[in-house]
C-alpha positions as CSV (number, residue, x, y, z in Angstrom):
1,M,-20.2,12.5,2.6
2,T,-18.5,13.2,5.8
3,Q,-20.7,15.2,8.4
4,D,-18.3,18.5,8.9
5,S,-17.2,18.7,5.1
6,H,-18.8,21.0,2.5
7,P,-19.9,18.6,-0.7
8,V,-17.3,20.3,-2.8
9,A,-14.6,19.2,-0.5
10,D,-16.1,15.5,-0.8
11,M,-16.4,15.9,-4.7
12,V,-12.6,15.9,-4.3
13,I,-12.3,12.4,-3.0
14,R,-14.8,11.2,-5.7
15,L,-12.9,13.1,-8.4
16,Y,-9.6,12.4,-7.2
17,P,-7.9,10.5,-10.1
18,Q,-9.7,13.3,-12.4
19,L,-8.1,16.0,-10.5
20,L,-4.7,14.1,-10.5
21,A,-4.7,13.9,-14.1
22,R,-5.9,17.3,-14.7
23,L,-3.3,18.4,-12.5
24,R,-0.5,16.1,-13.7
25,R,-0.8,17.8,-17.2
26,R,-0.3,21.4,-15.4
27,M,2.7,20.6,-13.0
28,S,5.7,18.9,-13.3
29,A,6.0,17.7,-10.2
30,D,3.3,15.1,-9.1
31,P,0.6,16.7,-7.8
32,E,-0.6,14.3,-4.9
33,D,-0.2,16.6,-2.3
34,L,-1.4,19.6,-3.9
35,V,-4.8,17.8,-4.4
36,Q,-4.5,16.6,-0.5
37,D,-3.7,20.1,0.1
38,L,-7.1,21.4,-1.9
39,Y,-9.3,19.0,0.1
40,L,-8.3,20.5,3.0
41,R,-9.0,23.8,2.2
42,L,-12.6,23.3,0.9
43,R,-13.1,21.0,4.1
44,R,-13.0,24.4,5.8
45,L,-15.9,25.8,3.7
46,P,-18.6,26.7,5.7
47,R,-21.2,23.8,5.1
48,D,-23.9,26.5,4.3
49,E,-22.0,28.5,1.9
50,E,-24.0,27.6,-1.5
51,V,-21.8,26.9,-4.4
52,R,-24.6,26.6,-7.7
53,Q,-21.8,24.6,-9.6
54,P,-19.8,22.2,-7.8
55,G,-17.9,20.9,-10.5
56,P,-16.8,23.8,-12.4
57,Y,-16.0,25.5,-8.9
58,L,-13.7,22.4,-7.8
59,L,-11.5,22.3,-11.2
60,R,-11.2,25.9,-11.1
61,A,-10.1,25.9,-7.5
62,A,-7.8,22.8,-8.7
63,D,-6.0,25.1,-11.6
64,H,-5.8,28.1,-8.8
65,A,-4.0,25.8,-6.4
66,A,-1.7,24.6,-9.4
67,I,-0.9,28.1,-10.3
68,D,-0.4,29.3,-6.5
69,N,2.2,26.2,-6.5
70,H,3.8,27.0,-9.7
71,R,4.2,30.7,-8.4
72,R,5.5,29.1,-5.1
73,E,8.2,27.4,-6.8
74,M,9.5,30.0,-8.9
75,R,9.8,32.6,-6.0
76,Q,11.5,30.1,-4.2
77,R,14.2,29.1,-7.5
78,T,14.3,33.2,-7.4
79,E,15.2,33.5,-4.0
80,E,17.6,30.4,-4.0
81,L,19.5,32.1,-7.3
82,A,19.2,35.7,-5.3
83,E,21.1,34.3,-2.3
84,P,24.5,32.9,-3.1
85,E,24.7,29.8,-0.7
86,D,27.4,30.4,2.0
87,P,30.2,27.2,1.2
88,A,30.6,27.0,4.8
89,P,27.4,27.4,7.2
90,D,28.5,28.8,10.6
91,V,28.2,26.8,13.6
92,E,24.8,27.6,14.8
93,R,23.3,27.1,11.5
94,Q,24.7,23.5,11.8
95,I,23.9,22.7,15.0
96,D,20.5,24.3,15.0
97,A,19.7,21.8,11.6
98,R,21.2,18.6,13.5
99,R,18.6,19.4,16.3
100,R,15.6,19.9,14.1
101,L,16.7,16.3,12.7
102,A,17.2,14.8,15.6
103,V,13.5,15.9,16.8
104,L,12.2,14.9,13.0
105,R,13.6,11.5,13.7
106,A,12.2,11.2,17.2
107,A,8.9,12.3,16.3
108,V,8.7,9.6,13.2
109,E,10.1,7.1,15.7
110,G,7.2,7.6,18.0
111,L,4.6,7.8,15.0
112,P,2.0,4.9,15.4
113,R,3.3,1.8,13.2
114,R,0.9,2.3,10.7
115,Q,1.5,6.0,10.3
116,R,5.3,5.6,10.4
117,D,5.0,2.9,8.0
118,A,3.1,5.1,5.2
119,F,5.7,8.2,6.1
120,V,8.6,6.3,5.5
121,L,7.7,4.8,2.4
122,A,5.8,7.9,1.0
123,K,8.4,10.7,1.9
124,Y,12.0,8.6,2.4
125,Q,11.6,6.1,-0.2
126,G,9.7,8.2,-2.6
127,M,6.4,5.9,-3.0
128,T,3.1,7.0,-4.3
129,Q,0.0,6.8,-2.7
130,D,-1.1,4.3,-4.8
131,R,1.8,1.8,-4.4
132,I,1.7,2.4,-0.7
133,A,-1.9,1.4,-0.4
134,A,-1.2,-1.7,-2.6
135,H,2.1,-2.5,-0.4
136,M,0.5,-2.3,3.2
137,G,-2.8,-3.8,1.6
138,I,-5.4,-0.9,2.6
139,S,-7.2,1.7,0.7
140,R,-5.8,4.8,-0.8
141,S,-8.0,6.9,1.4
142,A,-6.5,5.1,4.3
143,V,-3.2,6.1,3.1
144,E,-4.1,9.6,2.6
145,K,-5.4,9.9,6.2
146,L,-2.2,8.1,7.3
147,L,-0.1,10.7,5.8
148,V,-2.1,13.5,7.0
149,K,-1.8,12.4,10.6
150,A,1.6,11.6,10.6
151,M,2.7,14.8,8.7
152,A,0.7,17.0,11.4
153,T,2.6,14.9,14.1
154,C,6.0,15.9,12.9
155,R,5.2,19.2,12.1
156,A,4.1,20.0,15.7
157,A,6.9,18.1,16.8
158,V,9.5,20.3,14.6
159,E,7.9,23.4,15.4
160,E,7.5,22.9,19.5
161,A,10.8,22.0,20.1
162,P,13.2,24.9,21.5
């Protein structure tokens, strides 16, 4: 158990395979990112907040995360259908997209080697965290930590870019 996190968050780590299996049955996409988000959300619970039945609480939180994800996907699909795609995006949007892509590339290139390797394998090559762990010869937990740090760095770089 980590000192900063709530015991329910620590259960996510112990029950990771079961949570993945449970969410795979409820989702069409791979739920690894969803479980990571759930873990980060539960880490923010105050340590002194009492959870009387942590197991059912965690399963319920996972189910709610899957439902929220489904709603988000449906809303996004609806918005995509509602807004016809502009066949010729204006020049300003094209320039902005290229600038953001250049910022992202630079951020990825600037990552520490292990973070960059894990990020590239996950996001560009589509490898699962288990395969990345085997490929890099590290634990799955280490892969998760590398990806969380890499994503935070890349997100901050893109958001902070002019």
